[in-house]
C-alpha positions in Angstrom: 116.4 25.2 23.8 115.6 21.7 25.5 112.0 22.1 24.5 112.8 22.9 21.3 115.2 20.0 20.9 113.2 17.6 21.9 110.0 19.1 19.9 112.4 18.5 17.1 113.7 15.0 18.0 110.2 13.8 17.8 109.2 15.0 14.6 112.1 13.5 13.0 110.6 10.4 14.9 107.7 10.4 12.9 107.8 8.0 10.2 107.2 8.9 6.6 103.9 6.9 6.3 102.4 9.0 9.2 103.8 12.3 8.1 102.6 11.7 4.1 99.7 9.5 4.1 99.2 9.9 0.4 102.7 8.6 -0.4 102.3 4.9 0.3 98.4 4.9 -0.2 97.1 2.2 -2.7 96.5 2.7 -5.7 93.3 4.3 -6.7 91.2 1.2 -8.9 91.4 1.5 -12.8 88.6 2.0 -14.5 87.9 -0.8 -17.3 88.5 0.9 -20.6 85.9 1.5 -22.6 86.0 1.6 -26.6 84.6 5.0 -28.2 82.3 4.2 -31.1 82.8 8.7 -32.3 85.4 8.1 -34.4 83.3 4.6 -36.3 80.2 6.8 -36.3 81.9 10.1 -37.6 83.6 8.3 -40.4 80.4 5.9 -41.1 79.1 8.0 -43.9 82.2 8.6 -45.7 82.5 4.7 -45.9 79.2 4.0 -46.6 79.4 6.8 -49.8 83.0 4.9 -50.9 81.9 1.4 -50.9 78.6 3.0 -52.7 80.9 5.0 -55.5 83.8 2.6 -55.9 83.7 -1.1 -53.9 80.3 -1.9 -55.3 80.9 -0.8 -59.2 84.2 -2.8 -59.3 82.4 -6.0 -57.5 80.1 -5.4 -60.2 82.5 -5.1 -62.7 84.7 -8.1 -61.6 81.3 -10.4 -62.0 80.6 -8.9 -65.5 83.7 -10.5 -66.4 83.3 -13.6 -65.5 80.0 -13.8 -68.0 80.8 -14.8 -71.3 79.3 -13.4 -74.5 78.3 -14.4 -78.4 76.8 -12.1 -81.0 74.0 -14.0 -81.7 73.3 -14.6 -77.7 74.4 -11.6 -75.9 75.5 -11.8 -72.9 75.2 -15.4 -70.9 75.0 -15.4 -67.0 77.7 -18.2 -66.3 80.8 -17.8 -63.9 83.9 -18.5 -66.0 87.4 -17.4 -66.6 87.4 -18.0 -70.1 87.8 -13.7 -70.7 91.0 -13.6 -68.5 92.4 -17.1 -70.4 91.8 -15.4 -74.0 93.3 -12.0 -72.7 96.7 -13.6 -70.8 97.3 -16.3 -74.1 96.8 -13.9 -77.0 99.2 -11.4 -77.8 97.4 -9.0 -79.3 96.4 -8.3 -75.9 99.6 -8.3 -74.5 100.7 -5.6 -76.9 98.0 -3.0 -76.0 98.8 -3.5 -72.2 102.3 -3.7 -72.9 102.1 -0.4 -74.4 99.7 1.1 -72.2 102.5 0.8 -69.3 105.7 1.4 -71.5 103.8 5.0 -72.2 102.9 5.4 -68.2 106.6 4.9 -67.6 107.8 7.1 -69.9 105.3 9.4 -68.9 106.1 9.3 -65.1 109.7 9.9 -65.8 109.6 12.7 -68.0 107.2 14.1 -65.3 109.5 13.8 -62.7 112.7 15.3 -64.6 111.0 18.1 -65.8 108.4 18.7 -62.6 110.5 18.4 -59.6 113.2 20.6 -61.1 110.3 22.9 -61.5 109.2 22.9 -58.2 112.5 23.7 -56.7 112.8 26.2 -58.3 109.5 27.7 -57.9 110.6 27.2 -53.6 113.6 29.4 -54.1 111.6 32.3 -56.2 111.0 35.6 -54.4 107.2 36.2 -53.8 105.7 38.4 -56.3 107.1 35.5 -59.0 106.4 32.4 -57.3 102.7 33.0 -57.3 102.5 33.9 -60.9 104.9 31.1 -62.0 102.6 28.8 -59.8 99.7 29.8 -61.3 100.8 29.3 -65.0 101.9 26.4 -64.3 98.8 25.0 -62.5 96.2 26.9 -64.6 96.5 23.8 -67.1 94.6 22.1 -64.6 91.6 24.2 -64.6 90.9 23.5 -68.6 89.6 20.4 -69.9 92.0 17.7 -70.4 89.8 17.5 -74.0 90.3 21.0 -74.9 94.0 21.0 -73.9 94.3 17.6 -75.7 92.6 18.9 -78.9 95.0 21.7 -78.5 97.7 19.4 -78.8 96.4 18.2 -81.7 96.1 21.1 -83.8 100.1 21.6 -82.9 101.0 18.0 -83.7 99.3 18.7 -87.3 101.4 18.1 -90.6 100.8 21.8 -91.1 100.5 22.6 -87.2 102.4 25.5 -85.1 105.3 22.6 -84.2 106.1 21.4 -87.9 106.0 24.7 -89.7 108.3 26.1 -86.7 110.6 23.3 -87.5 110.6 23.5 -91.3 110.9 27.2 -91.1 114.2 27.0 -89.1 115.3 24.2 -91.5 115.6 21.5 -88.8 113.0 19.3 -90.5 112.6 18.9 -94.3 109.2 17.1 -94.2 106.7 17.2 -90.9 107.4 14.7 -88.3 104.7 12.6 -87.7 103.2 13.4 -84.3 100.0 12.2 -84.8 98.7 8.6 -83.9 102.2 8.3 -82.4 103.2 7.1 -78.8 105.4 9.8 -79.0 102.9 12.4 -79.3 100.4 10.5 -77.3 103.7 10.8 -74.4 104.1 14.5 -74.9 100.8 15.5 -74.6 100.1 13.6 -71.3 103.4 14.9 -69.8 101.6 18.1 -70.5 98.8 17.2 -69.3 99.9 15.4 -65.6 102.6 17.2 -64.5 101.2 19.7 -62.4 100.3 16.5 -60.0 104.0 15.7 -60.0 104.8 19.9 -59.2 101.9 20.1 -56.3 103.3 16.7 -54.7 107.1 17.3 -55.0 106.4 21.2 -54.4 104.6 19.7 -50.8 107.7 17.9 -49.6 109.7 20.9 -50.3 107.7 22.6 -47.8 109.4 20.7 -45.0 112.9 21.0 -46.2 114.5 23.7 -44.5 116.8 26.4 -46.5 119.5 26.4 -44.0 120.8 23.2 -44.4 121.8 23.3 -48.0 123.7 26.7 -46.9 125.1 24.2 -44.1 126.3 21.7 -46.0 127.9 24.2 -49.0 129.6 25.8 -46.2 131.3 22.8 -45.3 132.6 22.3 -48.5 129.7 20.7 -50.5 129.2 21.4 -53.9 126.2 22.1 -55.3 125.8 19.0 -57.1 126.3 17.2 -54.4 124.4 19.2 -52.4 121.5 18.9 -54.1 122.1 14.3 -54.8 123.3 14.3 -51.1 121.3 16.5 -49.0 118.0 18.1 -51.2 116.9 14.6 -53.5 116.8 12.1 -50.1 114.5 15.1 -48.5 111.8 15.3 -51.6 112.3 11.4 -52.8 108.6 10.9 -50.7 107.0 14.0 -52.9 108.4 12.2 -56.1 107.6 8.9 -55.1 103.3 10.2 -54.6 103.6 11.9 -58.0 105.0 9.2 -59.7 102.1 7.0 -57.9 99.9 9.6 -59.1 101.1 10.4 -63.0 102.0 6.4 -63.6 97.8 5.6 -62.2 96.3 8.8 -64.2 98.6 7.8 -67.1 97.9 4.2 -67.9 94.1 4.8 -67.5 93.8 7.9 -69.8 91.2 7.7 -72.0 91.0 10.8 -73.9 94.6 11.8 -74.5 95.3 8.2 -76.1 92.1 8.8 -78.2 92.4 12.2 -79.7 96.0 12.1 -80.3 96.8 8.3 -80.6 93.5 7.8 -82.9 91.8 4.0 -83.2 95.3 2.8 -84.9 97.4 3.2 -81.4 95.1 1.1 -78.8 95.9 1.4 -75.0 94.0 -0.3 -72.4 91.5 2.6 -71.7 90.7 3.0 -75.2 90.4 -1.4 -75.7 87.9 -1.2 -73.1 85.9 1.5 -74.2 85.8 -0.1 -77.5 84.8 -3.6 -76.3 81.9 -2.6 -74.2 80.4 0.5 -77.0 81.2 -0.8 -80.7 81.3 -4.8 -80.0 78.9 -4.6 -77.3 81.3 -7.3 -76.1 80.6 -6.2 -71.9 82.3 -8.8 -70.0 85.8 -8.7 -72.0 85.9 -4.7 -71.7 85.3 -5.5 -68.1 87.8 -8.2 -67.9 90.6 -5.7 -69.4 89.4 -3.3 -67.0 89.9 -5.4 -63.9 93.3 -6.3 -65.1 94.2 -2.6 -65.9 93.2 -1.9 -62.3 95.4 -5.1 -60.6 97.7 -4.4 -62.8 98.5 -1.3 -61.6 98.0 -1.8 -58.0 100.8 -3.9 -58.4 103.4 -2.2 -60.4 102.8 0.8 -57.8 102.6 -1.1 -54.5 106.0 -3.1 -55.6 107.3 0.6 -56.5 106.3 2.0 -53.3 108.2 -0.9 -51.6 111.7 -0.5 -53.5 111.7 3.0 -52.9 110.9 2.8 -49.1 113.1 0.2 -48.8 116.0 2.5 -50.2 115.3 5.5 -48.6 113.7 3.8 -45.4 114.8 7.2 -43.2 113.7 9.6 -44.5 109.8 7.9 -44.8 110.4 7.1 -40.7 
């Protein structure tokens, strides 16, 4: 007993540092941080392809917009901003750009009004019908935009199915002018671009737990309150991304405004096309293209900042 007690006292007298030398050992010297070049090397081919196919043509277009043009001398290799001054001070170009962005804004609003509820309904469908309806919605993307627009041109004619059906129902007495009007262009562009809104909202709805809606209903919230306070804030990122895609595609669309709008209803894309191929004024056409791109960027980034500030918690 005495020997055991003395042994225990000797063990208790041993300092912790002696019992566990690693406890107070100095930390190992940290190795110098070495930058890894692997991500840059792996992304180099994509960056090079992006630069060659997008940045270089944009830079060449901007340089071309600084040249001057005359019908007798052709394109003069000079550096000046006369084309930009002409567009910014001419009311004709103001009207064309205003019409372009007005059509794009209306198409974006209509796509959001139709696409967001459509995506929500598709998400709540059962498995067999969901796939079939989603195929119907996305099926038009498999068809050329020119073919779809020509189909709308046949429907919109004075003897087309739309006017004939309305007249047969007694709703109108004379055919409605859809061709060569903003209304016809808006309807055709909405049909062409609404699948992009559906896809964007569909991606946001995949992150929304259906039980959240049931919880809100069990706490006494009505269906409209659930849609406004629970569902809508959660799908705002999808609506925003879809609106950016739709607005950019609608503002730069060429085939649909050219077929439905014709030569009387000019938008920025058809104006640039005419300047390049009809009047051969390449510098002015390049200037229209550059200003259209810059205006698209300013409008999209501005709206993006406003929505992100309003729904800051959703984007965090």
